[in-house]
C-alpha positions as CSV (number, residue, x, y, z in Angstrom):
1,X,-66.0,11.9,-65.1
2,X,-62.8,11.2,-63.3
3,X,-61.8,7.6,-62.3
4,X,-60.0,7.2,-59.1
5,X,-57.2,4.6,-59.2
6,X,-56.0,3.0,-56.0
7,X,-52.2,2.6,-56.4
8,X,-52.0,-0.1,-53.7
9,X,-54.5,-2.4,-55.6
10,X,-52.6,-1.9,-58.9
11,X,-49.3,-2.7,-57.2
12,X,-50.8,-5.8,-55.5
13,X,-52.2,-7.0,-58.9
14,X,-48.9,-6.5,-60.7
15,X,-47.0,-8.4,-58.0
16,X,-49.6,-11.2,-58.2
17,X,-49.3,-11.5,-62.0
18,X,-45.5,-11.4,-61.9
19,X,-45.5,-14.1,-59.2
20,X,-47.7,-16.3,-61.3
21,X,-45.6,-15.8,-64.4
22,X,-42.5,-16.6,-62.4
23,X,-43.9,-19.8,-60.9
24,X,-45.2,-21.2,-64.1
25,X,-42.3,-20.1,-66.2
26,X,-39.5,-21.4,-63.9
27,X,-40.9,-24.6,-62.6
28,X,-38.3,-27.4,-62.7
29,X,-40.6,-30.3,-61.9
30,X,-43.6,-31.6,-63.6
31,X,-46.5,-33.4,-62.0
32,X,-44.6,-36.7,-61.8
33,X,-41.7,-35.2,-60.0
34,X,-39.2,-35.7,-62.8
35,X,-36.9,-32.8,-63.7
36,X,-38.0,-30.9,-66.8
37,X,-35.5,-28.6,-68.5
38,X,-37.1,-26.7,-71.3
39,X,-33.8,-26.0,-73.1
40,X,-32.9,-29.6,-73.4
41,X,-34.9,-31.8,-75.7
42,X,-35.4,-35.5,-75.4
43,X,-34.1,-37.5,-72.5
44,X,-30.5,-36.3,-72.5
45,X,-30.1,-36.1,-68.7
46,X,-30.8,-39.8,-68.4
47,X,-28.9,-41.1,-71.4
48,X,-27.1,-44.4,-70.8
49,X,-23.3,-44.5,-71.0
50,X,-22.2,-46.7,-73.9
51,X,-18.8,-48.1,-74.8
52,X,-18.2,-49.6,-78.3
53,X,-15.4,-51.9,-77.1
54,X,-17.5,-53.1,-74.1
55,X,-15.4,-52.0,-71.2
56,X,-11.7,-52.4,-70.4
57,X,-10.6,-53.9,-73.7
58,X,-7.1,-52.8,-74.4
59,X,-6.7,-54.5,-77.7
60,X,-9.8,-52.9,-79.4
61,X,-10.3,-49.2,-80.1
62,X,-13.4,-47.9,-78.5
63,X,-15.6,-44.8,-78.1
64,X,-17.5,-44.0,-74.9
65,X,-20.6,-41.7,-75.2
66,X,-23.1,-40.1,-72.9
67,X,-25.3,-37.0,-73.3
68,X,-23.9,-36.3,-76.8
69,X,-20.3,-36.2,-75.5
70,X,-17.8,-38.6,-77.0
71,X,-14.5,-39.9,-75.5
72,X,-12.2,-42.2,-77.5
73,X,-9.4,-44.6,-76.5
74,X,-6.1,-43.0,-77.4
75,X,-2.4,-43.5,-77.2
76,X,-0.3,-41.0,-75.3
77,X,2.1,-39.4,-77.7
78,X,4.5,-42.1,-79.1
79,X,4.6,-44.2,-76.0
80,X,3.1,-47.5,-75.0
81,X,0.6,-45.8,-72.7
82,X,-3.1,-46.1,-73.6
83,X,-5.8,-43.9,-72.3
84,X,-8.7,-46.4,-72.1
85,X,-12.2,-45.1,-71.8
86,X,-15.0,-47.2,-70.3
87,X,-18.4,-46.9,-68.4
88,X,-18.8,-47.5,-64.7
89,X,-22.0,-46.9,-62.8
90,X,-23.4,-45.3,-66.0
91,X,-20.6,-42.6,-66.0
92,X,-17.7,-42.2,-68.5
93,X,-14.4,-43.2,-66.9
94,X,-10.7,-43.2,-68.0
95,X,-7.8,-45.5,-67.0
96,X,-4.2,-45.4,-68.0
97,X,-2.8,-48.7,-69.2
98,X,0.7,-49.6,-70.3
99,X,0.6,-51.8,-73.3
100,X,3.0,-54.8,-73.2
101,X,4.4,-53.9,-76.7
102,X,3.2,-50.6,-78.0
103,X,0.1,-48.5,-78.5
104,X,-1.2,-47.5,-81.9
105,X,-4.5,-45.9,-83.0
106,X,-6.1,-46.1,-79.6
107,X,-5.3,-49.8,-78.9
108,X,-2.5,-52.0,-77.7
109,X,-0.8,-54.0,-80.5
């Protein structure tokens, strides 16, 4: 007994299965409309920007962090220039500031 196989039906079935796999495997939104990235765990995309010295505070060393990235206040070479890190609109920012006396260990002294 010989079974006749219709190549067009097999091709259509393969395309349908591959299409369904692609749709369910590569979906970037869940039912609530929030972005879901399977390779990122937790809520990393929405993490809040934090600053340990609470903003533009030139006399205190601080560290800004967001999404597991860290930026610290630092002095430029052996000058009086401070690279001050802070948060603005929930994003890490940087501002150059010239200390009145000198800069040491990421703060004006």
